[in-house]
C-alpha positions as CSV (number, residue, x, y, z in Angstrom):
1,M,-14.9,-21.0,0.6
2,L,-12.3,-19.6,-2.0
3,S,-11.4,-21.9,-4.7
4,F,-9.9,-22.3,-8.1
5,K,-12.0,-21.9,-11.1
6,N,-11.0,-23.6,-14.4
7,S,-7.6,-24.0,-12.6
8,K,-7.4,-20.2,-12.1
9,F,-7.6,-17.8,-9.0
10,K,-7.4,-14.1,-9.5
11,I,-6.7,-11.5,-6.8
12,M,-7.2,-7.9,-7.0
13,Q,-5.2,-5.7,-4.5
14,I,-6.4,-2.2,-3.9
15,A,-3.9,0.2,-2.0
16,D,-4.2,3.5,-0.1
17,V,-7.7,4.6,-0.9
18,Q,-7.0,6.8,2.1
19,D,-10.3,8.9,2.0
20,T,-13.1,10.2,4.1
21,D,-16.9,10.2,3.8
22,R,-16.4,12.6,1.0
23,I,-14.7,10.0,-1.2
24,S,-13.4,11.0,-4.6
25,P,-15.6,10.1,-7.6
26,D,-12.4,9.2,-9.4
27,T,-11.1,6.7,-6.9
28,L,-14.6,5.0,-7.1
29,Q,-14.4,5.1,-10.9
30,L,-11.0,3.5,-11.1
31,I,-12.1,0.8,-8.6
32,E,-15.4,0.1,-10.7
33,N,-13.7,0.0,-14.1
34,A,-10.8,-2.2,-12.8
35,L,-13.3,-4.5,-11.3
36,E,-15.3,-4.7,-14.5
37,R,-12.2,-5.3,-16.7
38,E,-10.6,-7.9,-14.4
39,K,-13.4,-9.6,-12.6
40,P,-11.2,-11.0,-9.7
41,D,-12.2,-13.9,-7.4
42,L,-11.0,-12.0,-4.3
43,V,-10.3,-8.3,-3.5
44,V,-7.7,-7.2,-1.0
45,F,-7.5,-3.8,0.5
46,S,-4.0,-3.6,1.7
47,G,-4.4,-0.7,4.2
48,D,-5.1,3.1,4.6
49,Q,-8.7,2.5,3.4
50,V,-9.3,5.7,5.6
51,K,-7.8,9.1,5.9
52,G,-7.9,9.0,9.8
53,Y,-6.3,12.2,10.1
54,G,-8.8,14.0,7.7
55,I,-10.4,17.2,8.5
56,N,-13.9,15.8,7.8
57,F,-13.4,13.6,11.0
58,K,-12.4,16.5,13.2
59,T,-16.1,17.7,13.3
60,G,-19.5,15.8,13.8
61,D,-19.8,12.1,14.5
62,A,-16.5,10.6,13.3
63,R,-17.6,7.0,13.8
64,E,-20.4,7.4,11.4
65,K,-18.3,9.3,9.0
66,I,-15.6,6.6,9.0
67,K,-18.4,4.0,8.6
68,T,-19.7,5.9,5.5
69,A,-16.1,6.1,4.1
70,V,-15.6,2.4,4.5
71,T,-19.1,1.6,3.0
72,K,-18.5,3.8,-0.1
73,T,-15.0,2.2,-0.6
74,V,-16.2,-1.5,-0.5
75,T,-19.6,-0.8,-2.2
76,P,-18.3,-1.7,-5.7
77,V,-17.1,-4.8,-4.5
78,V,-20.1,-5.8,-2.4
79,K,-22.5,-5.1,-5.1
80,R,-20.6,-7.5,-7.4
81,N,-20.7,-10.1,-4.5
82,I,-17.0,-10.6,-4.7
83,P,-15.4,-11.8,-1.5
84,F,-13.1,-9.3,-0.1
85,T,-10.6,-8.8,2.8
86,F,-8.1,-6.3,4.2
87,C,-5.4,-5.3,6.4
88,F,-5.0,-2.2,8.3
89,G,-2.7,0.7,7.5
90,N,-1.2,3.4,9.7
91,H,-3.9,6.0,8.8
92,D,-6.7,3.8,9.6
93,E,-6.4,4.6,13.1
94,H,-8.8,7.0,14.7
95,P,-9.2,7.7,18.4
96,D,-13.0,7.6,18.2
97,F,-13.2,4.3,16.3
98,S,-10.6,1.7,17.2
99,K,-9.4,-0.9,14.7
100,K,-11.2,-3.6,16.5
101,E,-14.5,-1.6,16.2
102,Q,-13.8,-1.0,12.5
103,L,-13.0,-4.7,12.0
104,E,-16.5,-5.6,13.4
105,F,-18.0,-3.1,11.1
106,Y,-16.3,-4.5,8.1
107,K,-17.5,-8.0,9.1
108,G,-21.0,-6.8,8.6
109,F,-20.7,-6.9,4.9
110,K,-21.8,-10.4,3.9
111,N,-18.9,-11.2,1.7
112,C,-16.1,-9.7,4.1
113,L,-13.7,-12.6,4.9
114,A,-11.6,-10.9,7.5
115,F,-11.3,-11.9,11.1
116,D,-9.0,-11.6,14.0
117,D,-7.2,-15.0,14.2
118,E,-5.4,-14.3,17.6
119,E,-6.3,-11.1,19.7
120,E,-3.3,-11.6,21.9
121,I,-0.8,-10.9,19.2
122,K,0.2,-7.4,18.0
123,G,-2.2,-5.6,15.8
124,T,-5.5,-6.3,14.6
125,A,-7.2,-8.5,12.0
126,N,-4.1,-10.7,11.5
127,H,-5.7,-13.7,9.6
128,Y,-5.1,-16.1,6.8
129,L,-7.4,-17.6,3.9
130,T,-6.8,-20.7,2.0
131,V,-7.7,-21.5,-1.7
132,T,-8.8,-24.9,-2.7
133,G,-8.2,-26.7,-5.9
134,S,-10.5,-28.8,-8.2
135,D,-9.6,-31.7,-6.0
136,K,-11.1,-29.9,-3.0
137,K,-7.6,-29.8,-1.3
138,E,-6.0,-26.6,-0.2
139,K,-3.4,-25.4,-2.7
140,L,-2.6,-21.7,-1.8
141,I,-2.5,-19.6,1.4
142,L,-2.8,-16.0,1.9
143,Y,-1.6,-14.2,5.2
144,F,-2.8,-10.7,6.2
145,L,-0.7,-8.7,8.6
146,D,-1.4,-5.5,10.6
147,S,1.8,-3.5,9.8
148,N,0.7,-1.4,13.0
149,G,0.9,2.5,13.1
150,S,3.1,5.5,13.2
151,L,5.6,6.0,16.1
152,S,5.0,8.9,18.5
153,I,9.0,9.8,17.9
154,G,8.2,9.8,14.1
155,G,8.8,7.1,11.7
156,Y,6.8,3.8,11.5
157,D,6.2,0.7,13.8
158,S,7.4,-2.8,12.8
159,L,5.6,-6.2,12.7
160,G,5.7,-7.9,16.2
161,E,7.9,-10.9,16.7
162,N,4.7,-12.7,17.9
163,Q,3.0,-11.7,14.6
164,L,5.8,-13.9,12.9
165,D,5.4,-16.6,15.4
166,W,1.8,-16.6,14.5
167,Y,2.7,-17.1,10.9
168,R,5.0,-19.9,11.7
169,K,2.2,-21.7,13.7
170,I,-0.2,-21.5,10.9
171,R,2.4,-22.5,8.3
172,D,3.3,-25.6,10.3
173,K,-0.2,-26.5,11.2
174,K,-1.1,-26.3,7.4
175,E,1.9,-28.4,6.6
176,E,0.8,-31.1,9.1
177,E,-2.8,-31.1,7.6
178,N,-1.7,-31.2,4.0
179,G,1.5,-33.3,4.1
180,F,3.6,-30.1,2.5
181,C,4.0,-26.5,3.1
182,L,1.3,-24.5,1.3
183,P,2.7,-22.0,-1.0
184,G,1.6,-18.5,0.0
185,I,1.4,-14.7,-0.3
186,V,1.8,-12.3,2.3
187,F,-0.2,-8.9,2.3
188,Q,0.6,-6.0,4.6
189,H,0.5,-2.3,4.5
190,I,3.9,-1.1,5.2
191,P,7.0,-2.4,3.2
192,P,9.7,-4.6,4.9
193,V,13.1,-3.1,5.3
194,E,14.5,-5.5,2.8
195,V,12.7,-3.6,0.0
196,F,15.9,-1.4,0.0
197,S,17.7,-4.4,-1.7
198,L,15.9,-3.7,-4.8
199,L,17.4,-0.2,-5.0
200,K,20.9,1.1,-5.6
201,P,22.4,4.2,-4.1
202,V,23.3,7.0,-6.5
203,K,24.5,10.5,-6.5
204,K,22.2,13.4,-5.6
205,N,22.2,15.0,-8.9
206,E,21.6,11.7,-11.1
207,N,18.5,12.1,-13.0
208,G,15.6,10.4,-11.2
209,A,17.4,10.1,-7.8
210,V,15.0,9.8,-4.9
211,E,16.1,11.1,-1.5
212,S,15.6,8.8,1.5
213,Y,15.3,9.5,5.3
214,R,15.8,8.2,8.8
215,N,17.8,5.1,8.7
216,F,18.5,5.0,4.8
217,K,19.8,8.6,4.3
218,G,21.0,9.2,0.8
219,F,19.8,9.0,-2.7
220,Y,18.5,5.8,-4.5
221,K,17.0,4.6,-7.7
222,L,15.4,1.5,-8.8
223,D,17.9,-1.3,-9.7
224,F,16.4,-2.6,-13.1
225,S,18.4,-5.6,-13.0
226,K,16.2,-6.8,-10.1
227,V,12.8,-5.2,-10.7
228,N,10.3,-5.2,-13.5
229,K,11.1,-2.8,-16.4
230,D,7.9,-1.0,-16.2
231,G,8.1,-0.3,-12.5
232,F,8.6,3.2,-11.1
233,M,9.6,4.8,-7.7
234,G,8.5,8.4,-7.2
235,E,9.3,8.5,-3.4
236,S,11.5,6.7,-0.7
237,P,10.3,3.5,0.8
238,A,9.1,4.5,4.1
239,V,10.0,1.4,5.9
240,P,9.9,0.6,9.7
241,D,12.5,2.2,12.1
242,K,13.3,-1.2,13.4
243,D,14.4,-4.2,11.0
244,I,13.1,-7.4,12.5
245,H,14.4,-9.2,9.5
246,E,10.9,-10.2,8.3
247,L,12.1,-12.1,5.2
248,S,14.1,-14.5,7.5
249,A,10.9,-16.0,8.9
250,F,9.2,-16.2,5.5
251,K,12.1,-18.1,3.9
252,E,12.6,-20.6,6.6
253,K,10.7,-23.3,4.6
254,G,10.4,-21.5,1.1
255,D,6.8,-21.3,1.4
256,V,6.2,-17.8,1.1
257,L,6.3,-16.7,-2.7
258,G,5.9,-13.0,-2.3
259,V,5.1,-10.0,0.1
260,Y,3.0,-7.2,-1.3
261,F,2.2,-3.8,0.3
262,G,1.4,-0.3,-0.6
263,H,1.9,2.8,2.0
264,D,4.2,4.8,-0.5
265,H,1.6,5.7,-3.2
266,N,4.2,7.0,-5.8
267,N,5.8,3.5,-6.0
268,S,5.0,0.5,-8.1
269,F,7.6,-2.1,-8.8
270,H,8.3,-5.7,-7.7
271,G,11.5,-8.0,-7.7
272,K,13.1,-10.9,-5.7
273,V,15.1,-10.7,-2.5
274,D,16.3,-14.1,-1.3
275,G,13.7,-15.8,-3.5
276,I,10.9,-13.9,-2.4
277,D,8.9,-11.5,-4.4
278,L,8.6,-7.9,-2.9
279,G,6.0,-5.9,-4.5
280,Y,4.7,-2.4,-4.3
281,T,1.3,-1.4,-5.3
282,Q,0.8,2.2,-6.2
283,G,-2.1,4.3,-4.5
284,C,-5.6,4.2,-5.7
285,G,-7.0,7.2,-3.9
286,F,-7.5,10.6,-5.6
287,N,-8.1,12.7,-2.6
288,V,-4.5,12.1,-1.5
289,Y,-1.0,12.4,-3.1
290,G,-0.4,9.9,-5.9
291,P,1.1,9.2,-9.3
292,G,-1.4,10.9,-11.4
293,L,-3.0,8.6,-14.0
294,D,-0.7,5.9,-13.0
295,R,-2.9,5.3,-9.9
296,G,-4.1,1.7,-10.1
297,V,-4.4,-1.7,-8.6
298,R,-2.4,-4.7,-8.6
299,I,-3.6,-8.2,-10.1
300,F,-2.5,-11.5,-9.3
301,V,-3.4,-14.6,-11.4
302,F,-2.7,-18.2,-9.9
303,D,-2.7,-21.4,-11.9
304,E,-3.4,-24.4,-9.4
305,N,-1.1,-26.6,-11.5
306,D,1.8,-24.0,-11.2
307,I,1.2,-21.8,-8.3
308,E,4.8,-20.8,-7.8
309,N,5.0,-19.1,-11.4
310,Y,2.0,-16.9,-10.6
311,E,1.6,-13.6,-12.8
312,T,1.4,-10.2,-11.3
313,Y,0.7,-6.9,-13.2
314,T,-0.9,-3.6,-12.4
315,V,-3.9,-2.0,-14.1
316,T,-3.8,1.9,-14.0
317,C,-6.1,4.6,-15.0
318,R,-4.4,4.8,-18.3
319,D,-5.1,1.2,-19.2
320,L,-8.7,1.6,-18.4
321,K,-10.3,3.2,-21.7
322,D,-13.6,4.2,-19.9
323,F,-11.6,6.3,-17.2
324,K,-12.4,9.9,-17.6
325,P,-11.5,12.2,-14.6
326,V,-14.2,13.9,-13.0
327,T,-12.2,16.3,-11.0
328,P,-8.9,17.0,-13.1
329,V,-7.8,20.2,-11.4
330,K,-8.0,18.7,-7.9
331,D,-6.4,15.5,-9.1
332,F,-3.6,17.5,-10.5
333,L,-3.0,19.2,-7.2
334,Y,-2.9,16.0,-5.3
335,T,-0.6,14.6,-8.0
336,V,2.1,17.3,-7.3
337,S,1.6,17.2,-3.5
338,P,4.7,16.3,-1.3
339,P,4.4,12.7,-0.3
340,S,5.8,13.0,3.2
341,V,6.3,15.5,6.1
342,Y,10.4,15.3,5.2
343,D,9.4,16.4,1.7
344,V,7.1,19.2,2.9
345,K,9.9,20.4,5.2
346,K,12.4,20.2,2.3
347,A,10.0,22.3,0.0
348,A,9.4,24.8,2.6
349,F,13.2,25.3,3.3
350,K,13.7,25.7,-0.5
351,A,11.0,28.1,-0.7
352,G,12.4,30.0,2.3
353,K,15.8,29.9,0.8
354,Y,14.8,31.1,-2.7
355,A,12.7,33.8,-0.9
356,L,15.7,35.1,1.1
357,I,17.9,35.0,-2.1
358,T,15.2,36.7,-4.0
359,N,14.7,39.4,-1.4
360,A,18.5,39.8,-1.1
361,T,18.8,40.5,-4.7
362,V,16.1,42.9,-4.7
363,L,17.5,44.9,-1.9
364,A,21.0,44.8,-3.7
365,V,19.6,46.0,-7.1
366,R,17.8,48.8,-5.2
367,E,21.2,49.8,-3.4
368,I,22.9,49.8,-6.7
369,I,20.3,52.0,-8.3
370,K,20.2,54.4,-5.4
371,R,24.1,54.8,-5.5
372,T,24.0,55.2,-9.2
373,K,21.6,58.2,-9.0
374,K,24.0,59.6,-6.5
């Protein structure tokens, strides 16, 4: 049972480890050091714990390798006997080891609190946890939703309407049991479409402009009148292609205080949309693209006497005095890696265009020299 201690309850969100059985020592160092510094009461892995597409999983026993990857990822938490839970991300999927099978493996760790509340609804491991106060009464509820995966036509799937109906059912059940709507936080992997409300469209050549794709084509920057001043956005939010108006469900009774996610490793900011805090947590993994030494984790601190005014902040590698990169060269290469297929294509196009221009220039110079000699 989760409970407030001295009126406080602290959560650590770890996003996008996204690794294989050969997990980066720097990822583990970040997790270890952050746990030592913050000493959370609960750890939430918010998806893409596994790099399902990883080359390492193409050979040998993929199931056993995924088990090894998960074990290495959660060991820093398990050995400290900290309760933990998780939701799945789009890269956790693997044809040889289904999410349902992975869930059962996770549940084998004694302090794993994840479960599948209703198998009939979309996704796997949709569940909730409550936190009790000093009076033994429930004070806070945490929802964990499977964002589902990538679409075969490109882009990302959305939550199912039945997932939102499940949330409503749990919300109303807890309201009946407690006499009021429990204030809550939602964790999921992929951001809701409404996150674009925290951005502002800008011109292509404006400093810091980030290009977006699919349904939100154009260039955007953070709107600092709406988000925290130390927030950053290094890539476009990769939201679902279909907008199911997720926040409309969460604001029906005003119980959801915030929705937090990862997915886009180079983003870390939070701000309110329709009274609900939407928050990115940057990537943690070093064996995948990310924001350099700004990789980190997100912390939440709740006071049982003032739950609505919870505190949230990030802890990065720069904040951890004991953090010293073990593989700095490889870390740098992943830091400058393109974040998406779209960015890879754009970089390839630019490289090809420059190559053509360079080649044409060389040929032109050669022709001029040849004619001059005549």
